[in-house]
C-alpha positions as CSV (number, residue, x, y, z in Angstrom):
1,M,89.3,132.2,103.2
2,S,91.9,131.8,105.9
3,I,94.0,134.1,108.1
4,N,97.7,133.6,108.6
5,V,98.7,132.8,112.1
6,S,102.4,132.0,111.8
7,N,105.4,132.9,109.7
8,H,106.7,129.3,110.2
9,G,110.0,130.4,111.6
10,K,111.7,127.0,111.1
11,A,114.0,126.7,108.1
12,M,112.6,125.1,104.9
13,D,114.6,122.3,103.3
14,D,114.1,122.3,99.5
15,A,116.3,119.2,99.0
16,P,113.9,116.7,97.3
17,E,115.6,113.8,99.1
18,S,115.0,115.2,102.5
19,T,112.2,113.7,104.6
20,L,109.0,115.6,104.2
21,R,107.6,117.1,107.4
22,L,104.9,119.5,108.6
23,M,106.5,122.5,110.1
24,S,103.8,124.6,111.7
25,V,100.3,125.9,111.5
26,V,100.3,128.9,109.2
27,A,96.6,129.7,108.8
28,V,93.1,128.9,110.1
29,S,89.8,129.6,108.5
30,R,88.1,133.0,109.2
31,E,85.2,131.3,110.9
32,A,87.5,130.2,113.8
33,Y,87.6,133.9,114.8
34,A,83.9,134.2,115.2
35,L,82.4,134.8,118.7
36,E,80.8,131.4,118.4
37,P,83.2,129.5,116.1
38,P,82.1,126.3,114.4
39,H,83.4,123.0,116.0
40,S,85.5,122.3,112.9
41,Y,87.1,124.3,110.2
42,T,90.2,124.2,108.0
43,V,93.7,124.6,109.4
44,S,96.7,125.0,107.1
45,A,100.1,123.7,107.9
46,V,103.3,124.3,105.9
47,F,105.5,121.5,104.5
48,S,109.3,121.5,105.0
49,R,109.7,121.3,101.2
50,R,107.7,120.9,98.0
51,V,105.6,117.7,97.9
52,N,106.5,115.4,95.0
53,P,103.6,113.8,93.0
54,A,103.9,110.3,94.5
55,E,103.8,111.8,98.0
56,A,100.8,113.9,97.1
57,R,98.9,110.9,95.8
58,S,99.6,108.9,99.0
59,I,98.9,111.8,101.4
60,Q,95.5,112.5,99.7
61,G,94.8,108.8,99.0
62,P,92.5,106.2,100.6
63,A,95.3,104.6,102.6
64,S,96.0,107.8,104.5
65,H,92.3,108.3,105.1
66,A,92.0,104.8,106.4
67,R,94.9,105.4,108.8
68,L,93.3,108.6,110.0
69,D,90.0,106.7,110.5
70,E,91.8,104.0,112.5
71,A,93.3,106.7,114.8
72,G,89.8,108.2,115.3
73,Y,90.1,111.0,112.8
74,G,87.9,109.6,110.0
75,H,86.2,113.0,109.7
76,I,89.4,114.7,108.5
77,S,90.2,115.4,104.9
78,L,93.7,116.3,103.6
79,V,94.3,118.5,100.6
80,I,97.6,119.6,99.3
81,D,97.9,123.2,98.1
82,D,101.4,124.0,96.9
83,R,103.6,123.9,100.1
84,R,100.6,123.7,102.4
85,L,98.5,120.8,103.8
86,E,94.9,121.9,104.2
87,I,93.5,119.9,107.1
88,L,89.7,120.1,106.6
89,N,87.1,119.5,109.3
90,T,89.3,119.9,112.4
91,N,90.2,122.6,114.9
92,L,93.3,123.8,116.8
93,A,92.3,121.9,120.0
94,E,92.0,118.6,118.1
95,L,95.4,119.1,116.5
96,K,97.0,119.9,119.8
97,A,95.3,116.9,121.5
98,G,96.9,114.4,119.1
99,L,96.0,114.8,115.5
100,A,99.1,116.9,114.8
101,S,101.3,113.9,116.0
102,V,99.3,111.5,113.9
103,L,99.7,113.7,110.8
104,G,103.4,114.3,111.5
105,S,104.0,110.5,111.6
106,L,101.9,109.8,108.6
107,I,103.7,112.5,106.5
108,R,107.2,111.3,107.5
109,E,106.3,107.6,106.9
110,I,104.9,108.4,103.4
111,S,108.0,110.5,102.6
112,D,110.3,107.7,103.7
113,Q,108.4,105.0,101.9
114,T,108.2,107.1,98.7
115,R,111.9,107.7,98.8
116,L,112.7,104.0,99.3
117,E,110.4,103.1,96.3
118,Q,112.2,105.7,94.2
119,E,115.6,104.4,95.2
120,K,114.5,100.8,94.2
121,R,113.2,102.1,90.8
122,D,116.5,104.0,90.3
123,E,118.6,101.0,91.2
124,A,116.5,98.7,88.9
125,A,116.9,101.3,86.0
126,L,120.7,101.4,86.6
127,M,121.0,97.6,86.6
128,K,118.9,97.4,83.4
129,S,121.1,100.1,81.8
130,M,124.2,98.3,82.8
131,S,122.8,95.0,81.5
132,D,121.8,96.7,78.2
133,D,125.3,98.2,77.8
134,A,126.9,94.8,78.4
135,R,124.6,93.1,75.9
136,R,125.3,95.9,73.4
137,K,129.1,95.4,73.8
138,E,128.7,91.7,73.4
139,I,126.7,92.0,70.2
140,E,129.2,94.6,68.8
141,E,132.2,92.2,69.5
142,Q,130.4,89.3,67.9
143,A,129.5,91.5,64.9
144,Q,133.0,92.7,64.5
145,G,134.3,89.1,64.5
146,I,132.3,88.3,61.3
147,S,134.1,88.5,58.0
148,F,132.4,88.2,54.6
149,D,135.7,87.6,52.7
């Protein structure tokens, strides 16, 4: 269970081609409010837009965890819940001390890389479609040139 801490005043951008970003912390686990809070808990941050499936796989995948580990945050787990990133096993001080910057860079890079890969797939599909159309026209022209008289 978490408690909302922000209404994420920055504007959301629903355009799927926009770079995915983390906007703000929107909730922290209830245990953070205890007189003696645990060292780590879950912090929720809101994304600037919906996360597409390829981005979600990358964000929650082993390469992201390895990158966090290299940056000294191997104890962190990332879980996507709709438009939120649940950052498990952290705290607000750790986020402020550098984890937020690492996560922001990671999310933007994944978004940019995913968009580039999609653009390449789209271009390859367009080129194949154009090639298929050209080949179809060539075959139709050859077929029309055949007479059985």
